[in-house]
N, C-alpha and C positions, 0 to 999 in steps of 0.2 A: 668375317662379319661385315655386313654392309651397314653403313650409317645413313639415315634419312636426312636429307637437306631440304629446308623449307624453300619453296619457290619464291623468288623475289616478288613476283606479281601478287601472290597470295599474301605475303607479309605486308607489302605496302597497302593492300586493301584493308588488312586488319588495323594497320596504323591509322588509316584515314577514317575508319568507321566512327571513332569518337568525335572527330572533327565534323563529320557529316551530321551526326546527331546534334552537336552543339550548334551547327549552322542552321539546322531545321528549327531548333528551339529559338534561336535568335530571330529567324524569319517569323515564327509564330508571335514572338513578342512585338516585333515591328508591325505585324499585321493588326494586332490588337490596338497599337498606338494609332495606326492609320484609321482604324474603325472609329476611334474617338474623334478624329478630325473630319471624317466623312459625314457623320451625323451626330450632333450633340445637343443636349438640352441646355437651355439658357435659364438660369435661376431667376424666378420672379418672386421677390420678397413677399412673404405671407400669401403665397399662391394657393395654399390649402385652407386659409382663413382660420388658423389655429390661435391667433392672437389679435386682440384681447380674448380672455377666457369668459365665455358666457356663464351666468349663474345657473345652478341646478334648482333654484327656487324662483318664485315669481319675481320679475317678469319673464324669466327664462331666456332672455336675450340681452345682448349688449349692442349699443349703437356705436361703440368705440372700435374702430377697425385700424389696426396698425398697417403702415406702409402705403395704404391706399388713400386717395383723396376723394371726397364726395363732391358731386355737382352742387353749386349754390342753389338756394331756394328760388324758383322762378316767380315772377311777379303775379302770375295768375293763381298761385296756390294760397288759399286762405286757411290759415291754421285754426282760426276761431270757428270756421264753418265745418272743417273736417273733424275737429276734436283731437288732433294730434299734431306734433311738430314735424316739419319737413325732415329734420335729422332722424326721425323715427321711421322713415320710409325705407331705410336699408340698415341692416345690422347682422350680427352673428348669432348663431344658435348652436346648441349641442345636440348631437344625435340622441335619440331615445335608446333605452337599454335593448340589448339583443333579446329577441322574442316578442317585443312590443309590436302591435299591428302596424304602427307607422314608423318602424325602424328602417332607416335608409341603408339598404344592403351593400351599396358600393360607394359609400361616403369615404373620401380619403382623409384619414385621421379621425378626429372626434367632432369637428365642427364644420359648418357650412355657412353660406351667405344667403340671406333672404332679401328680396326686392319686392316692394309693393308694386302692383300693376298700375303704374301711373307714368305718363310721359315725363321724360327728363330726369327720372331717378337714375343715377349713374355713379359708378366708381371708375376711377382711372388712375394709372400709374405710369410715370416716366422719370427721366433724370431730374426734372424740376418739381415733382409733386411734393407737397407738404402735408403730412398726415396730421391727425388731431393733436398728437403729442409732439409733433416736429414742425413748428411754424417755419423753420428754416429747412429747406430741402436737404435730406441726408445724402442724396446722390447714390443710394444703395443700388438702384436699378440703373446700370450703366452700360446696357447693351446698345449697339448701333447697327444700322443697316449696312453691312459690308458688301462691297462689290463682289459678285460671283457666288453669293450665298442666297438661298431661298429660305423663307421663314414660314412656320406654321404655328398658329395659336390654336390650342384645343382647350375647351372648357366643358365640364360636366354640367348639364342643365336639366332641371325638372320643372315642368309647367303643369298648369291645371289645378293648382292647390288653392284651397279656400274659396271655391266657387268661381274660379277664373272663367271668363267667357271665351268661346272659340274665336280664333282670330287675333287675340291679344298677342302683342309682338314684343320682341327683344332683339337687340343688335349686339354682336360681338365685333370688335374692330381693332385693327392695328393702325397707328397714326404716328406723326411726328409734329414737332412744333417748328414753325418757320421763324425768321428773324424778328417778326413782330409778335411772337409768342402766340400765334394763332394755331389751333389744332387743325392739321391737314390730314385727312383720312387717306390711307394707302390701300386698305382692303377691308371689306366687311362681309359678314354672314348674317342674314336675318333669320330669326327663329319665330315661327308663328304657331301658337298653341292649337292643337287639335287632339282629341282623344286617341286618334290613330297613331299620332307621332309620339305620344306619351301614354302608352297603355297601362303602365305600372306606376302607381303613385309612390313607390318605395325604391325606384331605380333611376339613377341619373342616366341621361343619354349624352354622348359626346358629340359636340359640334365643333367644326374647325374653320379657321380663316387662313387662307394661303396667300403669301406674297411671292410672285415668281422671282427667278434669279435677278438680283439687283444689277443693273447696268450702270456704268460710270456716268451716263447722262441723266439718270433718274434724279428727280429733285430730292428724293429721300436718301440717296446714297451718302453714307457717312453721318447721317442724322441719328439722334437717339431714338430708340424704339419706344413707342407708347402703346399701352394696352387699355382698352376701354370696354366696359360692360354697361349697356344702356337700355333702359326700358323705353320703348318707343310709342306704346299706346296702352290704353286701359282706363278704367274709371275709378280705380282704387279697390275694386272687388277682386279678391284673389291676390296671389303672390307667386313669385318664382323662387326656387332654390337653385343656387349655383355652387360649384366646388371644383377644386383640382385644376387650377389654371396652369397650363403647360405651354412653354414656348420652345421650339426646336429650330435649329439652323442646319441646313444641308448645303454643301458646296455643289456647284454644277458638275455634271458627270465628267467633263474634260479635266477639271482640276483633280478630281478623285482618281481618275485613270492615270494621270501623270504622277500622282503621289505613289500609287501602287507600283507603277512601272519603275520609278526610282528606287523603291524598296527592293524590288526583285533584282535590279541591276546591282545594288549594293550587296545583296546576298551572294550573287554570282562572283563578284570581285573578291569577297571575303573567302568564298569557297575555293577559288583558284589559288589565292595566296596561301591558304592553309595546306594545300597539297604539297608533299615533298617532291623535290625535283628528281 
């Protein structure tokens, strides 16, 4: 009777197979980790405007907005002539029920922000902002412009509401504060209302502001990021709705490539060390 003997090469291959699978699983895990470093969201407190909660009864809105600071009343605004306070030019509202003709179909969460179409109506947020219920800055928004990173701010915008005139404008901006506490703009995107740009009164349109890869010599390198939403023109006729403020950081391609190369090299070293001699 002849006995069958396993070939050493075949046996070693079978022994190595679980290690190979484990190595592939490890590589997949590392790749996911790398992906989170390659592009990642930066949390903007109350970026979806869910707090404070607007009432479901008259007046249906609240002018109290957590985490964000409002621009001060300009000298030219006459509250007695307009019949409303400057503080009422921006506030939060709740979406209407599903099926209502003015239900906002792509609102993030339950609430959005309204802006009257008047110059200098603005909300901003950075490391130093003080909200209505936080006279001392909470420093909750603590992101900085890091060297080698690019940044993109995206905001859902809806224009043309309440009889807004064509050409009424809005500005989205990223900024920082200098040593004198002055707001220094880094990048802006203007939005000018036209029926062609906003064909659906129930659908937000995304607009983005981009900051290229930060260089060591840039004045904003290492400074705290600021986000500003600003009405730049209008007579008070009509209003904007805004929602879903998102901020994303992306490292420059060379940094991402080096990271992935390092991960691949680590996997190869692990794979070789796992192989039996």
